[in-house]
C-alpha positions in Angstrom: 17.6 2.9 19.6 14.7 2.0 17.3 13.9 -1.7 17.0 12.4 -3.9 14.4 10.6 -7.2 14.7 12.4 -9.9 12.7 11.0 -13.4 12.0 13.0 -16.5 11.1 11.5 -19.6 9.6 12.9 -23.0 10.4 11.8 -26.6 9.7 11.2 -29.1 12.5 12.1 -32.8 12.4 9.2 -34.5 14.0 9.0 -38.4 14.1 7.3 -41.2 15.9 5.7 -40.6 19.3 6.8 -36.9 19.2 4.5 -36.3 16.3 1.4 -37.6 18.1 2.3 -35.6 21.2 2.9 -32.4 19.3 -0.3 -32.8 17.3 -2.3 -33.3 20.5 -0.8 -30.2 22.1 -1.5 -28.1 19.0 -5.1 -29.4 18.8 -5.8 -28.5 22.4 -4.1 -25.0 22.2 -6.1 -24.2 19.0 -9.3 -25.3 20.6 -8.5 -23.2 23.6 -7.9 -20.1 21.4 -11.2 -20.5 19.5 -13.1 -21.1 22.8 -11.5 -17.9 24.3 -12.4 -16.0 21.1 -16.1 -16.8 21.5 -16.1 -16.0 25.3 -14.4 -12.7 24.7 -17.1 -11.8 22.2 -19.6 -12.6 24.9 -18.0 -10.1 27.3 -15.8 -12.3 29.4 -12.5 -10.8 30.7 -9.0 -12.3 30.5 -8.8 -12.9 34.2 -12.1 -14.7 34.2 -11.1 -17.1 31.4 -7.6 -17.9 32.6 -8.3 -20.3 35.4 -11.3 -21.9 33.7 -9.4 -22.7 30.5 -6.5 -24.4 32.2 -8.6 -27.3 33.5 -10.8 -27.5 30.5 -8.0 -27.9 27.9 -5.2 -29.3 30.3 -2.8 -26.5 29.4 -0.5 -24.5 31.7 -1.2 -20.9 32.5 1.3 -19.5 30.0 -0.2 -21.4 27.1 -3.7 -20.3 28.1 -2.7 -16.7 28.5 -1.1 -16.7 25.0 -4.2 -18.3 23.5 -6.4 -15.5 25.1 -4.1 -12.8 23.8 -4.1 -14.3 20.3 -7.9 -14.4 20.3 -8.1 -10.8 21.5 -5.6 -9.7 18.7 -7.9 -11.3 16.1 -10.9 -9.4 17.4 -9.0 -6.1 17.4 -7.6 -6.6 13.9 -11.1 -7.5 12.6 -12.6 -4.3 14.0 -9.7 -2.2 12.5 -10.3 -3.7 9.1 -14.0 -3.0 9.3 -15.1 -6.7 9.6 -17.6 -8.2 12.0 -15.6 -10.3 14.5 -18.6 -12.6 14.9 -18.3 -13.7 11.2 -14.7 -14.8 11.4 -14.2 -18.4 10.2 -11.2 -20.2 11.7 -9.6 -22.2 9.0 -10.5 -19.8 6.2 -13.8 -18.8 4.7 -12.8 -19.8 1.2 -12.0 -23.4 2.3 -15.2 -23.5 4.3 -17.2 -22.5 1.2 -15.4 -25.1 -1.0 -16.1 -27.9 1.5 -19.8 -26.9 1.6 -20.1 -27.7 -2.1 -21.7 -31.0 -3.0 -20.2 -31.7 -6.4 -16.7 -32.4 -5.1 -15.2 -35.9 -5.5 -14.1 -37.8 -2.4 -10.4 -37.2 -3.3 -10.8 -33.5 -3.6 -12.9 -33.3 -0.5 -10.4 -35.2 1.6 -7.6 -33.0 0.4 -9.6 -29.8 1.3 -10.6 -31.3 4.6 -6.9 -32.0 5.5 -5.9 -28.5 4.6 -8.9 -27.1 6.6 -7.8 -29.2 9.6 -4.2 -28.0 9.5 -5.2 -24.3 9.4 -7.8 -24.7 12.1 -6.2 -27.1 14.6 -2.4 -27.3 14.0 -1.2 -24.1 15.6 0.8 -23.4 18.8 2.1 -20.1 20.0 4.2 -18.9 23.0 5.4 -15.4 23.8 8.9 -14.6 24.9 9.7 -13.5 28.4 12.7 -11.4 29.4 12.6 -12.7 33.0 12.9 -16.3 31.7 15.8 -15.6 29.4 13.9 -16.2 26.1 10.9 -18.4 26.1 9.7 -20.8 28.8 7.3 -23.1 26.9 9.0 -23.2 23.5 12.7 -22.7 24.2 15.6 -23.0 21.7 18.5 -25.0 23.0 21.9 -26.1 21.6 23.2 -29.6 21.9 26.6 -30.1 20.2 26.5 -28.4 16.8 22.7 -28.6 16.4 19.8 -26.5 17.7 16.6 -27.9 19.0 13.2 -26.6 19.9 12.3 -27.8 23.4 8.5 -28.0 23.7 6.7 -28.1 27.0 4.0 -30.7 26.7 2.7 -30.5 30.3 3.2 -32.7 33.4 6.9 -31.7 33.6 7.6 -33.3 30.2 9.4 -32.0 27.2 10.2 -33.1 23.7 13.2 -32.0 21.6 12.7 -31.2 17.9 15.6 -30.5 15.7 15.7 -27.1 13.9 16.8 -26.9 10.3 17.2 -23.4 8.8 19.5 -21.5 6.4 18.1 -18.0 7.2 20.6 -15.2 6.8 19.5 -13.7 10.1 20.2 -16.9 12.1 23.8 -15.8 13.0 22.3 -12.6 14.5 19.7 -14.6 16.4 22.5 -16.9 17.8 24.2 -13.9 19.3 21.0 -12.6 20.9 20.2 -16.1 22.2 23.4 -16.1 24.2 22.4 -12.7 25.7 19.0 -14.1 26.8 16.9 -11.8 24.5 13.2 -12.8 24.6 11.7 -14.4 21.5 8.3 -15.6 20.5 7.8 -18.9 18.7 4.8 -20.1 16.6 4.6 -23.7 15.4 2.4 -24.7 12.5 1.8 -27.8 10.4 1.5 -27.2 6.6 1.2 -30.0 4.0 2.3 -32.6 6.6 5.4 -30.7 7.5 6.1 -28.7 10.7 7.6 -25.2 10.8 8.7 -22.9 13.6 8.5 -19.1 13.2 10.9 -17.4 15.6 10.3 -13.6 16.2 12.7 -11.3 18.0 13.6 -7.6 18.3 16.4 -6.5 16.1 18.0 -3.1 16.8 17.9 -0.9 13.8 20.9 1.3 12.8 20.9 5.0 13.2 19.7 7.1 10.2 22.7 7.8 8.0 20.9 8.9 4.8 18.6 11.8 5.2 17.2 14.7 3.3 20.1 17.1 3.5 21.0 16.8 -0.2 17.5 16.1 -1.6 14.9 13.3 -1.7 13.5 10.6 -3.8 9.7 10.6 -4.3 7.9 7.3 -4.8 4.5 7.0 -6.5 2.9 3.6 -6.4 0.5 2.8 -9.3 -1.8 -0.1 -9.8 -2.8 0.6 -13.4 -0.5 0.3 -15.2 1.3 -1.6 -12.5 4.6 0.2 -11.8 6.5 2.3 -9.3 7.5 5.8 -10.5 10.4 7.5 -8.8 12.0 10.9 -9.1 15.2 12.2 -7.5 15.4 15.9 -6.6 18.1 18.1 -5.1 17.7 20.1 -2.0 16.3 23.0 -4.0 13.6 20.7 -5.4 14.9 20.6 -9.0 14.7 17.3 -10.8 17.9 15.3 -11.0 16.9 11.9 -12.4 13.8 9.7 -12.7 12.6 6.3 -13.7 10.0 3.6 -13.5 10.1 0.1 -11.9 7.5 -2.3 -13.6 5.6 -4.4 -11.1 3.8 -7.0 -13.2 3.8 -9.6 -10.5 1.8 -7.7 -7.9 -1.7 -7.9 -9.3 -1.9 -11.6 -10.2 -1.0 -14.9 -8.7 -1.2 -16.4 -5.2 -0.7 -14.4 -2.1 2.7 -16.0 -1.3 4.0 -15.0 -4.8 2.8 -11.4 -4.5 4.4 -11.2 -1.0 7.7 -12.4 -2.5 7.7 -9.9 -5.3 6.7 -7.0 -3.0 10.0 -7.6 -1.2 11.9 -7.7 -4.5 10.4 -4.4 -5.6 11.0 -2.8 -2.2 14.7 -3.9 -2.4 14.9 -2.2 -5.8 13.5 1.1 -4.4 16.0 0.9 -1.4 18.9 0.2 -3.8 18.1 3.4 -5.7 18.0 5.4 -2.4 21.4 3.9 -1.4 22.9 4.7 -4.7 21.6 8.3 -4.7 22.3 8.8 -0.9 18.9 10.5 -0.4 15.9 9.8 1.9 12.6 8.3 0.6 9.3 10.2 0.5 6.0 8.2 0.2 2.4 9.2 0.1 0.4 8.7 3.3 -2.4 7.1 1.4 -5.1 4.7 2.5 -6.9 3.1 -0.5 -10.5 2.4 0.5 -12.5 2.7 -2.7 -11.2 0.1 -5.1 -14.3 -0.1 -7.3 -17.4 -2.1 -7.3 -19.5 -4.0 -9.8 -21.5 -1.6 -11.9 -19.2 1.4 -11.6 -18.3 1.3 -15.4 -14.6 0.9 -14.7 -14.4 -2.6 -16.1 -13.8 -6.0 -14.5 -10.1 -6.1 -15.3 -9.5 -2.7 -13.9 -11.3 -3.5 -10.6 -9.5 -6.8 -10.3 -6.1 -5.1 -10.6 -7.0 -2.4 -8.1 -8.3 -5.0 -5.6 -5.2 -7.3 -5.9 -2.6 -4.5 -6.0 -1.0 -4.5 -2.4 -0.6 -0.8 -1.8 -0.2 -1.1 2.0 2.0 -4.2 1.8 4.4 -2.7 -0.7 4.6 0.6 1.2 5.3 -1.3 4.5 8.1 -3.3 2.8 9.8 -0.2 1.5 9.6 1.5 5.0 10.8 -1.7 6.7 13.9 -2.1 4.4 14.7 1.6 4.4 14.9 1.7 8.2 17.0 -1.5 8.2 19.6 0.2 5.9 19.5 3.5 7.8 17.6 5.5 5.3 15.2 8.2 6.4 11.5 7.8 5.4 8.9 10.4 5.3 5.1 10.2 4.5 3.4 13.3 3.1 -0.2 14.4 2.3 -1.2 12.8 -1.1 -3.7 15.5 -2.0 -3.5 16.6 -5.6 0.0 15.3 -6.2 -1.1 13.7 -9.5 -3.0 16.8 -10.6 -0.1 19.1 -9.8 2.4 16.9 -11.5 0.3 16.4 -14.6 -0.5 20.1 -15.1 2.7 21.8 -13.9 5.7 19.5 -14.4 4.7 16.9 -17.0 4.4 19.3 -19.9 7.7 21.1 -19.2 10.0 18.0 -19.7 7.5 15.7 -21.5 7.3 13.5 -18.4 4.6 10.9 -17.7 1.9 11.8 -15.2 3.2 9.3 -12.7 6.9 10.5 -12.7 5.7 14.1 -12.4 3.6 13.0 -9.5 6.7 11.5 -7.8 8.5 14.8 -8.4 5.7 16.6 -6.5 5.9 14.0 -3.7 9.6 14.5 -3.3 9.3 18.3 -3.3 6.5 18.1 -0.7 8.8 15.9 1.5 11.3 18.7 1.4 8.7 21.2 2.6 8.4 23.0 -0.7 5.0 24.4 -1.8 3.5 24.3 -5.2 2.2 27.6 -6.7 -0.1 27.8 -9.7 1.8 29.2 -12.7 0.9 32.7 -13.8 -0.3 31.7 -17.2 -2.7 29.1 -15.8 -4.3 31.8 -13.6 -4.6 33.9 -16.7 -6.1 31.0 -18.6 -8.8 30.6 -16.0 -9.7 34.3 -16.2 -9.8 34.1 -20.0 -12.0 31.0 -20.0 -14.5 32.6 -17.7 -14.5 36.1 -19.2 -17.0 35.4 -22.1 -19.6 34.3 -19.5 -19.4 37.6 -17.6 -22.3 39.9 -18.2 -21.6 43.3 -19.6 -21.5 46.0 -17.0 -20.6 43.7 -14.1 -17.8 44.8 -11.8 -14.5 43.2 -12.6 -13.1 41.5 -9.5 -10.2 39.1 -8.9 -11.9 35.8 -8.4 -9.3 33.6 -10.2 -11.8 32.6 -12.9 -14.5 31.5 -10.4 -17.5 33.0 -8.8 -17.2 34.8 -5.5 -18.2 31.8 -3.3 -15.5 29.6 -5.0 -12.9 32.3 -4.5 -13.8 32.4 -0.8 -13.3 28.6 -0.5 -9.9 28.9 -2.3 -8.6 31.1 0.6 -9.4 28.3 3.0 -7.9 25.5 0.9 -4.9 25.9 -1.4 -5.9 22.9 -3.5 -9.3 24.0 -4.8 -7.7 26.0 -7.5 -5.9 22.9 -8.8 -9.2 21.1 -8.9 -10.8 23.9 -11.0 -7.7 24.0 -13.2 -7.8 20.3 -13.8 -11.4 20.4 -15.0 -10.8 23.5 -17.2 -7.7 22.1 -18.9 -8.9 18.5 -19.4 -12.2 19.8 -20.8 -10.2 21.8 -23.3 -7.8 19.0 -24.2 -10.5 16.3 -24.3 -13.9 17.8 -24.7 -15.7 14.5 -25.3 -14.5 12.9 -22.1 -12.8 14.4 -19.1 -10.2 11.7 -19.1 -6.5 12.2 -18.6 -4.8 12.3 -22.1 -1.7 10.2 -22.7 0.2 13.1 -24.1 0.4 16.3 -22.0 2.9 18.2 -24.2 0.1 20.5 -25.7 0.0 22.1 -22.3 3.6 23.3 -22.6 2.6 26.2 -24.9 -0.1 27.3 -22.6 2.2 26.9 -19.6 5.2 28.9 -20.7 4.3 30.9 -23.8 2.7 33.9 -21.9 0.2 34.5 -24.8 -2.9 33.6 -22.8 -4.1 36.5 -20.7 -2.9 39.3 -22.9 -5.7 41.5 -24.0 -4.2 43.3 -27.0 -7.0 44.5 -29.3 -7.7 42.2 -32.3 -5.2 39.5 -31.2 -6.2 35.9 -31.5 -5.4 33.9 -28.4 -5.4 30.2 -29.0 -6.8 27.9 -26.4 -5.9 24.2 -25.8 -7.5 22.1 -28.6 -6.9 24.8 -31.3 -4.2 25.2 -33.9 -1.2 23.0 -33.5 -2.6 21.8 -30.2 -5.8 20.8 -32.0 -3.8 18.5 -34.2 -3.3 16.2 -31.2 -6.7 16.5 -29.7 -9.9 17.2 -31.9 -12.1 20.1 -30.7 -15.6 19.5 -29.5 -18.1 19.2 -32.4 -15.5 18.0 -35.0 -16.6 15.9 -37.9 -15.3 12.7 -36.3 -17.1 13.4 -33.1 -20.4 14.2 -34.8 -20.2 11.1 -37.0 -19.7 8.9 -34.0 -22.8 10.5 -32.5 -24.7 9.9 -35.8 -24.9 13.7 -36.6 -24.1 14.9 -40.1 -22.6 18.5 -40.0 -19.5 20.3 -41.3 -16.6 20.9 -39.0 -16.7 24.2 -37.0 -14.2 27.0 -37.6 -10.9 27.2 -35.8 -11.4 27.6 -32.1 -10.1 31.1 -31.2 -11.0 33.9 -28.9 -10.9 37.6 -29.8 -10.6 40.5 -27.4 -11.0 44.2 -27.9 
């Protein structure tokens, strides 16, 4: 049965001599972890450090082993995120830089120094052990009606700290505690208070809601900040759709954004439970979030950097599995382009909802073919550039080399189509227009591609479509560019 790691937060009542004893133990363990971190970077092994650190920091072998593994996990995580492990600052780089400033008052400096000390020195961690029926160094025991954390402080001495929690998973943890299930405990001091974080494995229910009757596609968007979803049947046809605004994800402190990420994930899972369909997400890794000087704007870059794509996706997957909902991740290539050009014009949908529709269909294994009229449009758009007397071959509106590439990748045609259509809709800038309804006539009319002699075939940006998007070279365009010239004639193409 699949399992899920669950963490419960509890407060600790620490008073008198117990406080001094616990602070000293946390200081020695934190120092041991930082020392092990530096030695691991120098090439030392776990076995080489284990005996040396026990005498140096007066800790038992289990505390030392946990400190070494904690240091190794930080090194591994830094490398995975692309950071240099040698530049890690324990206690936080931001706090370190603030403390380095000379214009702070003594009161501000003392407050920052205390916060720095808590993050850097006030940590203690112990892993669970199945052979020891839970956790040997930090064990949870029950006396009467209360639960206590029994802390091993060395020299065969222990202190008992009362646990206070109202976590909804505490009842489940109590049942596991009786069975001797292993659990890990992390003790931290924050703002003068002590907290215990208890982590254990929770068995997940079997999947009850799958993709037999359809799927729900989820499209996460940073700008504007919202979650677009689309429900499809097992044949891939749209059933319902909607948007979940997420205004709290791109601003505020980290704890606030973490909280709202859970809230929005609960809303997505609620929809899946109501529709009784599995969830399909994009297997996307956001690496390029913009940089200074890329002409995207400071506000846009800030939103993209602060929007927690990975965190929000992980929350959705976590909750869905907890409620027995199947989750699938699909290739994100060209989902927005296909939705914008193929599905958005048909039902006057937004680009993001249409993208969620494509994601749901891809999760069901359905492919996306280019509509016949779009293929004809590409041929029409390229035909005036063909020299007279050249052999007419089926290249889908591209040169022969591009046609060869198309056979290897089914998405290249969508890339060409996006450029061709957006150039016609917005000739001044190849920016996605807000209204995609002008494409409906091109998509379903069937006029484009017919070669009846003398017939005028309108292109996007002409006639009724031109009323929504001015053609290239219009009076308004020329005036903005400082050019005085009459407007051109209606943009049409004649054949025959």
